[in-house]
DRENDO-1510 file (C-alpha; in Angstrom, 1 decimal, always signed):
<recs>
REC; n; res; u; v; w
REC; 1; MET; +108.3; +30.4; -21.7 .
REC; 2; SER; +104.9; +30.1; -23.9 .
REC; 3; ARG; +101.7; +28.5; -23.8 .
REC; 4; GLN; +102.9; +25.6; -26.0 .
REC; 5; ALA; +105.9; +25.2; -23.7 .
REC; 6; ALA; +103.5; +24.6; -20.9 .
REC; 7; ILE; +101.0; +22.6; -22.9 .
REC; 8; ASP; +104.5; +20.3; -23.9 .
REC; 9; ARG; +105.3; +20.0; -20.1 .
REC; 10; ALA; +101.9; +18.6; -19.5 .
REC; 11; GLN; +102.1; +15.9; -22.1 .
REC; 12; ARG; +105.4; +15.1; -20.9 .
REC; 13; HIS; +104.2; +14.8; -17.3 .
REC; 14; PHE; +101.4; +12.6; -18.6 .
REC; 15; ASP; +103.4; +10.4; -21.2 .
REC; 16; GLU; +106.4; +9.7; -18.5 .
REC; 17; GLY; +103.8; +8.3; -16.2 .
REC; 18; HIS; +104.2; +11.0; -13.3 .
REC; 19; PHE; +100.1; +11.8; -13.5 .
REC; 20; GLN; +99.2; +8.0; -13.4 .
REC; 21; GLN; +101.4; +7.4; -10.1 .
REC; 22; THR; +99.7; +10.7; -8.6 .
REC; 23; LEU; +96.2; +9.2; -9.6 .
REC; 24; ALA; +96.8; +5.7; -8.5 .
REC; 25; ARG; +97.7; +7.1; -5.0 .
REC; 26; ARG; +94.7; +9.1; -4.7 .
REC; 27; VAL; +92.5; +6.4; -6.2 .
REC; 28; ALA; +93.8; +3.9; -3.6 .
REC; 29; ALA; +92.1; +6.0; -0.7 .
REC; 30; PRO; +88.7; +4.3; +0.0 .
REC; 31; THR; +87.2; +7.9; +0.6 .
REC; 32; GLU; +83.5; +6.4; +0.7 .
REC; 33; SER; +81.4; +9.2; +2.1 .
REC; 34; GLN; +78.3; +6.8; +2.7 .
REC; 35; ASN; +80.3; +4.4; +4.9 .
REC; 36; PRO; +80.7; +5.3; +8.6 .
REC; 37; GLU; +83.6; +3.2; +8.8 .
REC; 38; ARG; +85.8; +5.1; +6.3 .
REC; 39; ALA; +85.3; +8.7; +8.2 .
REC; 40; GLN; +89.0; +8.8; +9.1 .
REC; 41; GLN; +89.7; +8.4; +5.5 .
REC; 42; LEU; +87.9; +11.6; +4.5 .
REC; 43; GLU; +90.1; +13.9; +6.5 .
REC; 44; ALA; +92.9; +12.1; +5.6 .
REC; 45; TYR; +92.8; +12.7; +2.0 .
REC; 46; LEU; +92.5; +16.1; +2.5 .
REC; 47; THR; +95.5; +16.6; +5.0 .
REC; 48; GLN; +97.8; +13.8; +3.8 .
REC; 49; GLU; +97.1; +13.9; -0.1 .
REC; 50; MET; +95.3; +17.2; -1.2 .
REC; 51; GLN; +96.9; +19.9; +1.4 .
REC; 52; PRO; +101.0; +18.8; +0.6 .
REC; 53; ALA; +100.0; +19.0; -3.4 .
REC; 54; PHE; +98.8; +22.7; -2.9 .
REC; 55; GLU; +101.2; +23.8; -0.4 .
REC; 56; ALA; +104.0; +22.5; -3.0 .
REC; 57; MET; +102.6; +25.3; -5.4 .
REC; 58; GLY; +102.6; +28.1; -2.7 .
REC; 59; PHE; +99.2; +27.8; -1.6 .
REC; 60; ALA; +98.2; +28.5; +1.9 .
REC; 61; CYS; +95.7; +25.9; +3.5 .
REC; 62; ARG; +93.5; +25.4; +6.2 .
REC; 63; LEU; +90.5; +23.3; +7.1 .
REC; 64; LEU; +87.2; +24.9; +7.5 .
REC; 65; HIS; +84.6; +23.0; +10.0 .
REC; 66; HIS; +80.8; +23.0; +10.0 .
REC; 67; PRO; +78.6; +20.7; +12.2 .
REC; 68; LYS; +76.5; +19.5; +9.3 .
REC; 69; ALA; +79.2; +17.9; +7.4 .
REC; 70; LYS; +80.9; +14.6; +8.1 .
REC; 71; ALA; +84.4; +15.9; +7.3 .
REC; 72; PRO; +86.3; +19.2; +6.9 .
REC; 73; PHE; +86.5; +21.4; +3.9 .
REC; 74; LEU; +90.1; +22.0; +2.5 .
REC; 75; TRP; +90.4; +25.4; +1.4 .
REC; 76; ALA; +93.8; +26.7; -0.5 .
REC; 77; GLU; +94.5; +30.0; -1.9 .
REC; 78; ARG; +97.4; +31.4; -3.6 .
REC; 79; ILE; +97.4; +35.4; -4.1 .
REC; 80; GLU; +99.7; +37.0; -6.5 .
REC; 81; ASP; +98.0; +40.3; -7.0 .
REC; 82; PRO; +94.8; +41.7; -6.0 .
REC; 83; ALA; +94.6; +43.3; -9.1 .
REC; 84; LEU; +94.6; +40.2; -10.8 .
REC; 85; PRO; +91.9; +38.2; -12.2 .
REC; 86; THR; +90.7; +35.5; -9.3 .
REC; 87; ALA; +89.2; +32.1; -10.2 .
REC; 88; LEU; +88.0; +29.8; -7.4 .
REC; 89; GLY; +88.2; +25.8; -8.3 .
REC; 90; TYR; +86.1; +23.1; -6.6 .
REC; 91; GLY; +86.1; +19.5; -6.4 .
REC; 92; HIS; +85.3; +16.8; -3.9 .
REC; 93; GLY; +87.6; +14.0; -3.0 .
REC; 94; ASP; +84.6; +11.4; -1.6 .
REC; 95; VAL; +83.4; +8.6; -3.7 .
REC; 96; ILE; +80.3; +6.6; -4.0 .
REC; 97; ARG; +80.5; +3.2; -2.4 .
REC; 98; GLY; +83.3; +0.9; -4.1 .
REC; 99; LEU; +81.1; -2.3; -4.7 .
REC; 100; ASP; +84.1; -4.6; -4.6 .
REC; 101; LYS; +82.9; -7.4; -5.5 .
REC; 102; GLU; +81.1; -6.6; -8.4 .
REC; 103; TRP; +84.2; -5.3; -10.3 .
REC; 104; LYS; +84.9; -7.5; -13.2 .
REC; 105; SER; +87.8; -9.7; -12.9 .
REC; 106; GLY; +91.2; -8.2; -12.6 .
REC; 107; LEU; +90.2; -4.7; -11.2 .
REC; 108; SER; +89.3; -3.0; -8.0 .
REC; 109; PRO; +87.7; -0.1; -6.9 .
REC; 110; TRP; +90.9; +0.9; -5.3 .
REC; 111; SER; +93.6; +0.2; -7.4 .
REC; 112; LEU; +94.5; +2.2; -10.6 .
REC; 113; THR; +94.6; -0.6; -13.4 .
REC; 114; GLU; +95.0; -0.1; -17.0 .
REC; 115; GLN; +93.2; -2.2; -19.4 .
REC; 116; ALA; +93.0; -1.7; -23.5 .
REC; 117; GLY; +93.7; +2.0; -23.2 .
REC; 118; ARG; +91.4; +2.4; -20.2 .
REC; 119; TRP; +92.2; +3.7; -16.5 .
REC; 120; TYR; +89.8; +2.0; -14.2 .
REC; 121; GLY; +89.4; +2.9; -10.2 .
REC; 122; ARG; +86.6; +4.2; -7.9 .
REC; 123; GLY; +86.9; +7.8; -8.4 .
REC; 124; ILE; +88.8; +8.3; -11.4 .
REC; 125; ALA; +85.6; +10.1; -13.3 .
REC; 126; ASP; +83.9; +11.2; -10.1 .
REC; 127; ASN; +86.0; +13.4; -9.0 .
REC; 128; LYS; +89.5; +12.3; -8.3 .
REC; 129; GLY; +90.6; +12.2; -11.8 .
REC; 130; GLN; +89.0; +15.6; -12.7 .
REC; 131; HIS; +90.4; +18.0; -9.9 .
REC; 132; SER; +93.9; +15.9; -10.2 .
REC; 133; VAL; +93.8; +17.1; -13.8 .
REC; 134; ASN; +93.1; +20.6; -12.9 .
REC; 135; LEU; +95.9; +20.7; -10.2 .
REC; 136; GLN; +98.4; +19.6; -12.3 .
REC; 137; ALA; +97.6; +21.7; -15.1 .
REC; 138; MET; +97.9; +24.6; -12.8 .
REC; 139; ALA; +101.2; +23.2; -11.5 .
REC; 140; CYS; +102.2; +23.0; -15.3 .
REC; 141; VAL; +101.8; +26.8; -15.8 .
REC; 142; LEU; +103.6; +27.5; -12.3 .
REC; 143; ALA; +106.6; +25.8; -13.7 .
REC; 144; GLU; +106.8; +27.3; -17.0 .
REC; 145; ARG; +105.7; +30.9; -16.1 .
REC; 146; GLY; +107.1; +31.0; -13.2 .
REC; 147; ARG; +103.7; +32.5; -11.4 .
REC; 148; LEU; +100.3; +31.8; -12.4 .
REC; 149; GLY; +99.6; +35.0; -13.6 .
REC; 150; PHE; +96.1; +34.9; -11.6 .
REC; 151; ASN; +94.9; +34.5; -7.9 .
REC; 152; ALA; +93.5; +30.7; -7.5 .
REC; 153; LYS; +91.2; +30.0; -4.6 .
REC; 154; TYR; +90.5; +26.0; -4.0 .
REC; 155; LEU; +87.8; +24.4; -2.1 .
REC; 156; ILE; +87.4; +20.5; -1.7 .
REC; 157; GLU; +85.0; +19.0; +0.2 .
REC; 158; MET; +84.5; +15.3; +1.1 .
REC; 159; GLY; +80.6; +14.9; +1.2 .
REC; 160; GLU; +79.4; +15.7; -2.0 .
REC; 161; GLU; +78.1; +12.2; -2.8 .
REC; 162; THR; +75.6; +12.1; +0.2 .
REC; 163; GLY; +74.2; +15.8; -1.0 .
REC; 164; SER; +77.0; +18.3; +0.2 .
REC; 165; PRO; +76.1; +18.4; +4.0 .
REC; 166; GLY; +77.3; +22.0; +5.2 .
REC; 167; LEU; +79.1; +23.0; +1.9 .
REC; 168; ARG; +76.3; +26.2; +1.9 .
REC; 169; ASP; +76.4; +27.2; +5.1 .
REC; 170; VAL; +80.6; +27.1; +4.9 .
REC; 171; CYS; +80.3; +29.3; +1.7 .
REC; 172; ALA; +77.8; +31.7; +3.2 .
REC; 173; GLU; +79.8; +31.8; +6.7 .
REC; 174; HIS; +82.9; +32.4; +4.5 .
REC; 175; ARG; +81.7; +34.5; +1.7 .
REC; 176; GLU; +84.3; +37.5; +1.7 .
REC; 177; LEU; +87.3; +34.8; +1.8 .
REC; 178; MET; +85.7; +33.0; -1.2 .
REC; 179; GLN; +85.0; +36.1; -3.7 .
REC; 180; ALA; +86.5; +35.4; -7.0 .
REC; 181; ASP; +85.5; +36.7; -10.4 .
REC; 182; LEU; +84.6; +33.3; -11.6 .
REC; 183; LEU; +84.6; +29.4; -10.9 .
REC; 184; ILE; +86.5; +27.0; -12.9 .
REC; 185; ALA; +85.9; +23.6; -12.2 .
REC; 186; SER; +85.7; +20.0; -13.6 .
REC; 187; ASP; +82.8; +17.2; -13.0 .
REC; 188; GLY; +80.5; +15.4; -15.0 .
REC; 189; PRO; +80.8; +14.2; -18.4 .
REC; 190; ARG; +81.9; +15.6; -21.7 .
REC; 191; LEU; +79.0; +15.5; -24.3 .
REC; 192; ARG; +81.1; +12.7; -26.0 .
REC; 193; ALA; +84.5; +11.6; -25.1 .
REC; 194; ASP; +86.0; +12.9; -28.0 .
REC; 195; ARG; +84.7; +16.3; -27.8 .
REC; 196; PRO; +86.0; +19.2; -25.6 .
REC; 197; THR; +83.1; +20.3; -23.6 .
REC; 198; ILE; +81.8; +23.3; -21.5 .
REC; 199; PHE; +78.9; +23.3; -19.3 .
REC; 200; LEU; +77.4; +26.6; -17.4 .
REC; 201; GLY; +75.3; +25.0; -14.7 .
REC; 202; SER; +73.4; +22.0; -13.9 .
REC; 203; ARG; +69.9; +20.8; -13.4 .
REC; 204; GLY; +68.0; +20.9; -10.1 .
REC; 205; CYS; +67.4; +17.6; -8.6 .
REC; 206; ILE; +64.7; +16.6; -5.8 .
REC; 207; ASN; +64.0; +13.1; -4.6 .
REC; 208; PHE; +60.5; +12.7; -3.1 .
REC; 209; GLU; +58.6; +9.6; -1.7 .
REC; 210; LEU; +54.9; +8.8; -2.5 .
REC; 211; SER; +53.0; +6.4; +0.3 .
REC; 212; ILE; +49.7; +5.0; +0.6 .
REC; 213; GLU; +48.9; +3.3; +4.1 .
REC; 214; ALA; +45.5; +1.6; +3.2 .
REC; 215; ARG; +45.1; -0.2; +6.5 .
REC; 216; ALA; +47.1; -2.1; +9.2 .
REC; 217; GLY; +47.7; -5.6; +7.1 .
REC; 218; ALA; +47.0; -7.5; +3.9 .
REC; 219; HIS; +43.9; -9.4; +3.3 .
REC; 220; HIS; +43.3; -12.4; +1.2 .
REC; 221; SER; +42.8; -11.5; -2.4 .
REC; 222; GLY; +39.6; -14.1; -2.8 .
REC; 223; ASN; +37.8; -12.8; +0.3 .
REC; 224; TRP; +38.0; -9.1; -0.2 .
REC; 225; GLY; +39.2; -8.7; -3.5 .
REC; 226; GLY; +36.5; -6.2; -5.3 .
REC; 227; LEU; +35.8; -5.0; -1.9 .
REC; 228; ILE; +38.8; -3.1; -0.9 .
REC; 229; SER; +41.4; -0.9; -2.5 .
REC; 230; ASN; +44.5; -2.2; -3.7 .
REC; 231; PRO; +47.4; +0.7; -2.7 .
REC; 232; GLY; +49.7; -1.1; -5.4 .
REC; 233; ILE; +47.1; -0.2; -8.3 .
REC; 234; GLN; +46.1; +3.3; -6.7 .
REC; 235; MET; +49.9; +4.0; -7.0 .
REC; 236; ALA; +50.4; +2.7; -10.1 .
REC; 237; HIS; +47.4; +5.5; -11.3 .
REC; 238; ALA; +48.8; +8.3; -9.0 .
REC; 239; LEU; +52.2; +7.8; -10.8 .
REC; 240; ALA; +50.7; +7.2; -14.4 .
REC; 241; SER; +48.7; +10.9; -13.7 .
REC; 242; LEU; +52.3; +12.6; -13.4 .
REC; 243; VAL; +54.0; +11.1; -16.5 .
REC; 244; SER; +52.7; +10.0; -19.7 .
REC; 245; ALA; +53.2; +6.4; -21.1 .
REC; 246; THR; +56.2; +7.9; -23.4 .
REC; 247; GLY; +57.8; +9.9; -20.5 .
REC; 248; GLU; +56.0; +13.3; -21.2 .
REC; 249; ILE; +55.8; +15.2; -17.7 .
REC; 250; LEU; +52.2; +15.7; -17.2 .
REC; 251; VAL; +52.3; +18.4; -13.9 .
REC; 252; PRO; +52.3; +22.1; -15.4 .
REC; 253; GLU; +54.3; +23.5; -12.7 .
REC; 254; TRP; +57.4; +20.9; -13.4 .
REC; 255; ARG; +57.5; +22.2; -17.1 .
REC; 256; PRO; +59.7; +25.3; -18.2 .
REC; 257; ALA; +57.9; +27.7; -19.9 .
REC; 258; GLU; +60.1; +28.1; -23.0 .
REC; 259; LEU; +63.4; +26.8; -24.1 .
REC; 260; PRO; +65.1; +30.2; -24.4 .
REC; 261; ALA; +66.8; +30.7; -27.7 .
REC; 262; SER; +70.4; +30.9; -26.7 .
REC; 263; VAL; +69.8; +27.5; -25.3 .
REC; 264; ARG; +68.5; +26.1; -28.3 .
REC; 265; ARG; +71.5; +27.9; -30.3 .
REC; 266; VAL; +74.3; +26.4; -28.7 .
REC; 267; LEU; +72.4; +22.9; -28.6 .
REC; 268; ALA; +72.0; +22.7; -32.5 .
REC; 269; ASP; +75.2; +21.0; -32.8 .
REC; 270; CYS; +75.4; +18.9; -29.8 .
REC; 271; GLU; +74.6; +15.1; -30.6 .
REC; 272; VAL; +73.9; +12.9; -27.5 .
REC; 273; ASP; +76.1; +9.8; -27.8 .
REC; 274; GLY; +77.0; +7.2; -25.0 .
REC; 275; GLY; +79.5; +5.4; -26.9 .
REC; 276; ALA; +79.7; +1.7; -27.2 .
REC; 277; ASP; +78.9; +1.0; -23.8 .
REC; 278; GLY; +76.0; +3.5; -23.4 .
REC; 279; PRO; +72.4; +2.7; -23.9 .
REC; 280; VAL; +70.7; +3.3; -27.3 .
REC; 281; ILE; +68.4; +6.9; -27.0 .
REC; 282; GLU; +64.7; +6.1; -27.7 .
REC; 283; PRO; +63.6; +9.1; -29.7 .
REC; 284; GLU; +60.1; +8.8; -29.0 .
REC; 285; TRP; +60.7; +8.7; -25.0 .
REC; 286; GLY; +60.1; +12.1; -23.3 .
REC; 287; GLN; +58.9; +15.7; -24.2 .
REC; 288; PRO; +57.9; +15.8; -27.9 .
REC; 289; GLY; +58.8; +18.1; -30.4 .
REC; 290; LEU; +62.4; +18.3; -28.6 .
REC; 291; SER; +66.1; +17.0; -29.9 .
REC; 292; PRO; +67.7; +14.6; -27.8 .
REC; 293; ALA; +70.3; +17.1; -26.7 .
REC; 294; GLU; +67.1; +19.6; -25.7 .
REC; 295; ARG; +65.6; +17.1; -23.7 .
REC; 296; VAL; +68.4; +16.5; -21.4 .
REC; 297; PHE; +70.2; +19.7; -21.2 .
REC; 298; GLY; +67.0; +22.0; -21.9 .
REC; 299; TRP; +64.2; +20.4; -20.2 .
REC; 300; SER; +62.8; +18.7; -17.0 .
REC; 301; SER; +62.6; +14.7; -16.5 .
REC; 302; PHE; +60.9; +12.6; -14.1 .
REC; 303; GLU; +62.0; +9.3; -13.2 .
REC; 304; VAL; +60.6; +6.8; -10.8 .
REC; 305; LEU; +63.5; +5.3; -9.2 .
REC; 306; ALA; +62.0; +2.8; -6.8 .
REC; 307; PHE; +58.3; +0.9; -6.3 .
REC; 308; LYS; +57.3; -1.5; -4.0 .
REC; 309; THR; +53.9; -3.1; -2.8 .
REC; 310; GLY; +53.3; -6.4; -1.4 .
REC; 311; ASN; +56.1; -8.7; -1.2 .
REC; 312; PRO; +58.1; -8.8; -4.4 .
REC; 313; ASP; +60.5; -11.7; -3.7 .
REC; 314; THR; +57.8; -14.1; -2.6 .
REC; 315; PRO; +54.2; -12.9; -3.6 .
REC; 316; VAL; +51.3; -14.1; -1.8 .
REC; 317; ASN; +47.6; -14.2; -2.3 .
REC; 318; ALA; +46.8; -11.2; -0.3 .
REC; 319; ILE; +45.9; -7.5; -1.3 .
REC; 320; PRO; +48.6; -5.3; +0.2 .
REC; 321; ALA; +48.3; -3.2; +2.9 .
REC; 322; ARG; +50.4; -0.3; +1.5 .
REC; 323; ALA; +52.5; +1.1; -1.5 .
REC; 324; TRP; +55.6; +3.0; -1.8 .
REC; 325; ALA; +57.3; +5.0; -4.7 .
REC; 326; CYS; +60.5; +6.7; -5.0 .
REC; 327; GLY; +60.2; +9.5; -7.6 .
REC; 328; GLN; +62.9; +12.1; -8.8 .
REC; 329; LEU; +62.6; +15.2; -10.9 .
REC; 330; ARG; +65.8; +16.5; -12.7 .
REC; 331; PHE; +64.6; +20.5; -13.5 .
REC; 332; VAL; +65.9; +23.5; -15.3 .
REC; 333; VAL; +66.1; +27.0; -14.7 .
REC; 334; GLY; +62.3; +28.6; -14.6 .
REC; 335; ILE; +60.7; +26.0; -12.5 .
REC; 336; ASP; +60.2; +27.1; -8.8 .
REC; 337; PRO; +62.1; +24.6; -6.8 .
REC; 338; ASP; +60.0; +25.7; -3.5 .
REC; 339; ASP; +56.8; +24.8; -5.4 .
REC; 340; ILE; +58.0; +21.3; -6.7 .
REC; 341; LEU; +56.2; +19.2; -3.8 .
REC; 342; PRO; +53.2; +21.6; -3.3 .
REC; 343; ALA; +52.4; +21.4; -7.3 .
REC; 344; LEU; +52.7; +17.4; -6.7 .
REC; 345; ARG; +50.3; +17.6; -3.7 .
REC; 346; ARG; +48.1; +19.6; -5.7 .
REC; 347; HIS; +48.2; +17.7; -8.8 .
REC; 348; LEU; +47.3; +14.2; -6.9 .
REC; 349; ASP; +44.6; +15.8; -5.0 .
REC; 350; ARG; +42.8; +17.0; -8.4 .
REC; 351; HIS; +43.1; +14.0; -9.8 .
REC; 352; GLY; +41.5; +12.1; -7.0 .
REC; 353; PHE; +44.7; +10.7; -5.1 .
REC; 354; GLY; +44.3; +12.2; -1.9 .
REC; 355; MET; +45.3; +9.1; +0.0 .
REC; 356; VAL; +48.9; +9.5; -1.4 .
REC; 357; LYS; +51.3; +10.9; +1.1 .
REC; 358; VAL; +54.1; +13.0; -0.2 .
REC; 359; LYS; +57.5; +13.8; +1.4 .
REC; 360; ALA; +60.9; +14.9; +0.5 .
REC; 361; ALA; +63.4; +12.1; +0.5 .
REC; 362; ARG; +66.3; +14.3; +2.0 .
REC; 363; ASP; +66.7; +17.6; +3.3 .
REC; 364; GLU; +69.4; +19.2; +0.3 .
REC; 365; LEU; +67.9; +20.5; -2.6 .
REC; 366; PHE; +70.2; +21.1; -6.0 .
REC; 367; LYS; +68.9; +24.0; -7.5 .
REC; 368; ALA; +69.0; +24.7; -11.3 .
REC; 369; THR; +71.5; +27.1; -12.4 .
REC; 370; ARG; +72.6; +28.1; -15.9 .
REC; 371; ILE; +74.7; +31.5; -16.9 .
REC; 372; ASP; +74.0; +32.9; -20.2 .
REC; 373; PRO; +75.5; +31.1; -23.3 .
REC; 374; ASP; +76.4; +34.4; -24.7 .
REC; 375; ASP; +78.5; +35.7; -21.4 .
REC; 376; ASP; +81.9; +36.8; -22.4 .
REC; 377; TRP; +83.7; +34.3; -20.0 .
REC; 378; VAL; +82.3; +31.8; -22.1 .
REC; 379; ARG; +83.4; +32.9; -25.5 .
REC; 380; TRP; +86.8; +33.3; -23.6 .
REC; 381; ALA; +86.9; +29.7; -22.3 .
REC; 382; VAL; +85.6; +28.3; -25.7 .
REC; 383; ASP; +88.2; +29.9; -27.7 .
REC; 384; SER; +90.9; +28.7; -25.1 .
REC; 385; LEU; +89.6; +25.1; -25.5 .
REC; 386; ALA; +89.6; +25.4; -29.4 .
REC; 387; SER; +93.2; +26.9; -29.5 .
REC; 388; THR; +94.4; +24.1; -27.9 .
REC; 389; THR; +92.6; +21.4; -29.4 .
REC; 390; GLY; +91.5; +22.5; -32.8 .
REC; 391; LYS; +88.0; +21.2; -31.7 .
REC; 392; LYS; +84.8; +22.8; -31.6 .
REC; 393; PRO; +83.8; +22.7; -27.9 .
REC; 394; ALA; +80.4; +21.3; -27.1 .
REC; 395; VAL; +78.7; +24.4; -24.8 .
REC; 396; LEU; +76.1; +23.1; -22.8 .
REC; 397; PRO; +73.5; +25.2; -20.9 .
REC; 398; ASN; +73.7; +22.8; -17.8 .
REC; 399; LEU; +74.8; +19.6; -17.2 .
REC; 400; GLY; +71.9; +16.8; -17.4 .
REC; 401; GLY; +72.8; +15.4; -14.0 .
REC; 402; SER; +72.8; +18.2; -10.4 .
REC; 403; LEU; +75.5; +19.5; -8.7 .
REC; 404; PRO; +75.9; +22.2; -6.1 .
REC; 405; ASN; +76.4; +24.7; -8.2 .
REC; 406; ASP; +73.7; +27.2; -7.0 .
REC; 407; ILE; +75.8; +27.6; -3.9 .
REC; 408; PHE; +78.3; +29.4; -6.2 .
REC; 409; THR; +76.0; +31.2; -8.2 .
REC; 410; ASP; +73.5; +32.3; -5.4 .
REC; 411; VAL; +75.6; +32.4; -2.3 .
REC; 412; LEU; +78.8; +33.6; -3.7 .
REC; 413; ASP; +77.5; +35.0; -6.8 .
REC; 414; LEU; +79.8; +34.0; -9.3 .
REC; 415; LYS; +79.8; +33.3; -13.2 .
REC; 416; THR; +80.4; +29.3; -13.3 .
REC; 417; ILE; +82.5; +27.6; -16.0 .
REC; 418; TRP; +82.6; +23.8; -15.7 .
REC; 419; VAL; +85.0; +21.8; -18.3 .
REC; 420; PRO; +84.5; +18.1; -18.0 .
REC; 421; HIS; +87.1; +15.7; -18.1 .
REC; 422; SER; +84.7; +12.4; -18.0 .
REC; 423; TYR; +82.3; +11.1; -20.8 .
REC; 424; PRO; +78.9; +9.4; -20.7 .
REC; 425; GLY; +80.0; +5.6; -20.8 .
REC; 426; CYS; +82.5; +6.1; -17.5 .
REC; 427; SER; +80.4; +3.9; -15.6 .
REC; 428; GLN; +80.3; +6.7; -12.7 .
REC; 429; HIS; +78.7; +5.4; -9.3 .
REC; 430; ALA; +78.7; +2.1; -10.8 .
REC; 431; PRO; +81.3; -1.0; -10.9 .
REC; 432; ASN; +84.4; -0.9; -13.4 .
REC; 433; GLU; +84.4; +3.1; -13.3 .
REC; 434; HIS; +87.0; +4.1; -15.8 .
REC; 435; LEU; +88.3; +7.0; -18.0 .
REC; 436; PRO; +90.2; +6.4; -21.5 .
REC; 437; ALA; +93.8; +7.3; -21.0 .
REC; 438; GLU; +93.6; +9.9; -24.1 .
REC; 439; LEU; +90.8; +11.7; -22.6 .
REC; 440; LEU; +92.6; +12.2; -19.3 .
REC; 441; ARG; +95.8; +13.4; -21.6 .
REC; 442; GLU; +93.8; +15.9; -23.7 .
REC; 443; ALA; +92.3; +16.9; -20.6 .
REC; 444; LEU; +95.7; +17.8; -18.9 .
REC; 445; THR; +96.5; +19.8; -21.7 .
REC; 446; VAL; +93.2; +21.7; -22.1 .
REC; 447; MET; +93.3; +22.9; -18.6 .
REC; 448; THR; +97.0; +24.1; -18.8 .
REC; 449; GLY; +96.0; +26.0; -21.9 .
REC; 450; LEU; +93.0; +27.4; -19.8 .
REC; 451; TYR; +95.0; +28.2; -17.1 .
REC; 452; TRP; +97.7; +29.9; -19.3 .
REC; 453; ASP; +95.1; +32.0; -20.9 .
REC; 454; LEU; +93.8; +32.9; -17.5 .
REC; 455; GLY; +97.2; +34.5; -16.4 .
REC; 456; SER; +97.7; +36.3; -19.9 .
REC; 457; GLY; +96.0; +39.2; -19.4 .
REC; 458; ALA; +93.7; +38.7; -22.3 .
REC; 459; VAL; +90.6; +38.0; -20.4 .
REC; 460; PRO; +86.9; +39.4; -20.2 .
REC; 461; ALA; +86.6; +42.9; -18.2 .
REC; 462; LEU; +86.6; +42.1; -14.6 .
REC; 463; SER; +83.1; +43.0; -12.8 .
REC; 464; ARG; +84.6; +44.3; -9.6 .
</recs>
């Protein structure tokens, strides 16, 4: 019974095809949370797939319900000794729409297919592959040690791809049940496919709509051009007031006051690389004076996701009556989330764009989170990953994307350690979602080592 024996067990499980068989079964479940026709698939994934997997490891399971949620939440826990460290795990079994017809020949979103060392299938990166790695790693520790050596709690939701409705409420209502020493979870990409990564939170995210309703209908551009306002032109200038021609944010309240020294330090050796399938980084885009890693992991970014005026498919010689745009702000710790839209309103009014209406695009707001990169639990996790892989892990203060991490930090008051098992070129949310098999194999060894270390007794002092 040893750490290496548990890791060897995990590698054999992968090499003999057992993990692939489990993941193939889970990918085959079309758990599209945006598709009302898949509603029954959401609960079935929990009760028919995940609950038996937890119960086989001695977890007690139950479903938690909330009226905001489209499906229940699965709660699983294995309490070995209240004095031991307690880790909360999290994952989501819902996926983005399959986009079946857009996958390349020979591939399907609902069939795990291996081509050229890659495993393809919807959810393999986001998030079925990732929580499957973590569950199997725990199973390997349990099989080798005969116990975990720590208390494990796990929450799986089926609505993350629709903004996690009800998750905050469920966690608040069951706060005592979900008490733990830290969150250990997996989502999002590594910095690079070949570099184990830890991130400590996520950027916040808010989507909003801008609109101008100038008049009841369009009017002939020859008869009225130069006499009446064009909402498309006004909207273009309004957007240009928010961000420079090179992507620098111009709304002061949307920019952090500083980049903390600890954040600069951990990002100093982090090179952003999307791999062969990723886009080429444009060094002149975004906030001046920052490295690419600092721009995506330490700063805010604003994007125009859509912009419409007139009839784009069949333009006519008329001045449009209205214009609409959808914007998105990804923001970091230090930005007041409650002031983002009020600040936008003040900025537009200050620049003469009172005609632009502003409204949030959805109710749910992911807030920015980040625990201290110098925290003892971070050092512990880094040492564990380095011991397993012989590589220096990348430490990101937060994910560039957004997760409901603020629920765990603010509602449950947890420190959060995320160990991602994907990579930037995985085609997450797009056709041909995939992961390299070798990355998944390393991820399984990484998590087996991490869970073994959590149960070894050599962990940071508990704060209870």
